[in-house]
Kinemage of the C-alpha trace (Angstrom):
@kinemage 1
@onewidth
@group {chain A} dominant
@subgroup {mainchain}
@vectorlist {calphas} color= white
{ca met a 1} P -11.610 2.021 33.792
{ca ala a 2} L -7.899 0.960 33.279
{ca ala a 3} L -5.445 3.349 32.020
{ca gly a 4} L -5.102 3.291 28.130
{ca ile a 5} L -1.221 3.517 28.162
{ca ile a 6} L 1.128 0.578 28.526
{ca lys a 7} L 4.346 1.647 30.454
{ca tyr a 8} L 7.661 -0.140 29.617
{ca asp a 9} L 11.289 0.439 28.895
{ca arg a 10} L 11.321 0.745 25.187
{ca asn a 11} L 15.252 0.305 25.044
{ca ser a 12} L 15.063 -2.999 26.862
{ca asp a 13} L 16.287 -6.006 24.849
{ca ala a 14} L 12.697 -7.498 25.467
{ca met a 15} L 10.989 -4.399 24.051
{ca arg a 16} L 13.200 -2.918 21.308
{ca asn a 17} L 12.074 -5.092 18.381
{ca lys a 18} L 8.368 -4.734 19.525
{ca val a 19} L 8.662 -0.982 19.226
{ca arg a 20} L 10.425 -0.952 16.068
{ca ala a 21} L 7.995 -3.477 14.411
{ca leu a 22} L 4.965 -1.229 15.411
{ca gln a 23} L 7.048 1.963 14.086
{ca met a 24} L 7.451 0.238 10.906
{ca ile a 25} L 3.902 -0.806 10.619
{ca leu a 26} L 2.706 2.817 11.125
{ca glu a 27} L 5.348 4.167 8.742
{ca gly a 28} L 4.507 1.687 6.023
{ca phe a 29} L 0.824 2.523 6.278
{ca glu a 30} L 1.429 6.296 6.138
{ca leu a 31} L 3.653 5.808 3.205
{ca leu a 32} L 1.222 3.536 1.355
{ca glu a 33} L -1.578 6.215 2.006
{ca arg a 34} L 0.666 8.973 0.556
{ca gln a 35} L 1.639 6.917 -2.492
{ca arg a 36} L -1.990 6.163 -3.192
{ca ala a 37} L -2.720 9.885 -3.218
{ca ile a 38} L 0.201 10.555 -5.502
{ca asp a 39} L -0.931 7.725 -7.953
{ca ile a 40} L -4.251 9.424 -8.020
{ca gln a 41} L -2.869 12.728 -9.099
{ca tyr a 42} L -1.174 11.213 -11.961
{ca arg a 43} L -4.465 9.676 -13.082
{ca asp a 44} L -6.192 11.352 -15.970
{ca gly a 45} L -9.945 10.492 -15.484
{ca asp a 46} L -11.825 8.382 -12.841
{ca gly a 47} L -9.349 5.428 -13.024
{ca ser a 48} L -11.666 2.956 -14.434
{ca gln a 49} L -9.678 2.718 -17.828
{ca ala a 50} L -6.116 1.796 -18.418
{ca ala a 51} L -5.863 4.895 -20.656
{ca his a 52} L -6.353 7.094 -17.612
{ca tyr a 53} L -2.934 5.931 -16.412
{ca asp a 54} L -0.735 6.946 -19.119
{ca leu a 55} L 0.917 9.697 -17.076
{ca leu a 56} L 1.749 7.242 -14.106
{ca ala a 57} L 3.000 4.739 -16.720
{ca ala a 58} L 5.490 7.160 -18.102
{ca ala a 59} L 6.454 8.681 -14.688
{ca gly a 60} L 6.877 5.196 -13.255
{ca gly a 61} L 8.606 3.568 -16.163
{ca phe a 62} L 5.944 0.840 -16.369
{ca gln a 63} L 6.372 -1.827 -19.190
{ca ala a 64} L 3.642 -3.922 -20.634
{ca gly a 65} L 5.092 -7.337 -19.448
{ca asp a 66} L 2.065 -9.627 -19.206
{ca tyr a 67} L -0.386 -6.578 -19.730
{ca ala a 68} L -1.863 -5.159 -22.939
{ca asp a 69} L 0.475 -2.071 -22.615
{ca ala a 70} L 2.385 0.124 -19.960
{ca asn a 71} L -0.892 1.937 -19.181
{ca ala a 72} L -2.619 -1.431 -18.299
{ca ala a 73} L 0.411 -2.232 -16.088
{ca ala a 74} L 0.187 0.999 -14.235
{ca lys a 75} L -3.561 0.634 -13.724
{ca ala a 76} L -2.953 -2.948 -12.267
{ca ser a 77} L -0.282 -1.461 -9.792
{ca phe a 78} L -2.692 1.039 -8.647
{ca asp a 79} L -5.378 -1.452 -8.290
{ca glu a 80} L -3.264 -3.713 -6.106
{ca leu a 81} L -2.098 -0.776 -3.950
{ca asp a 82} L -5.755 0.456 -3.598
{ca ser a 83} L -7.123 -2.929 -2.744
{ca leu a 84} L -4.541 -3.190 -0.004
{ca tyr a 85} L -5.147 0.220 1.382
{ca ala a 86} L -8.925 -0.273 1.535
{ca lys a 87} L -8.361 -3.540 3.681
{ca leu a 88} L -5.898 -1.740 5.785
{ca ser a 89} L -7.615 1.474 6.257
{ca thr a 90} L -11.071 0.140 7.466
{ca asn a 91} L -12.355 -0.396 10.851
{ca ala a 92} L -14.735 -2.940 9.524
{ca ser a 93} L -14.092 -6.827 9.633
{ca val a 94} L -12.301 -7.796 6.381
{ca ser a 95} L -10.834 -10.960 5.348
{ca ser a 96} L -7.625 -11.991 3.519
{ca val a 97} L -5.715 -9.003 4.648
{ca asn a 98} L -2.592 -10.973 4.895
{ca ala a 99} L -2.945 -12.413 1.521
{ca ala a 100} L -3.588 -9.081 -0.021
{ca met a 101} L -0.383 -7.702 1.510
{ca tyr a 102} L 1.671 -10.531 0.167
{ca gln a 103} L 0.041 -10.478 -3.260
{ca ala a 104} L 0.582 -6.667 -3.609
{ca ala a 105} L 4.233 -7.195 -2.620
{ca ala a 106} L 4.731 -10.129 -4.928
{ca lys a 107} L 3.149 -8.455 -7.925
{ca his a 108} L 5.552 -5.527 -7.544
{ca gly a 109} L 8.471 -7.895 -7.047
{ca val a 110} L 9.089 -7.103 -3.408
């Protein structure tokens, strides 16, 4: 069996960006995971209704915008994050991961 480690000079011009990109992906996933856990702690209930997100709506400064109220906007924010997290955290075959990533970012103005 071949070794499972790839040896290289991580400070070389050819590898520096690759290393940083991989670090950013891992850091981003871990931050997304932590933020999802925080959002769940702000939830008052099982999360199936917009009213369960009143604390998150207040803490996050959510506004109604195109949603019925700030609570509905907070629920929509969590649902986007949760959907993206589900796609990124599975080892199963999933589709539209790229679309989910860009959709979640766009809906949050990122």
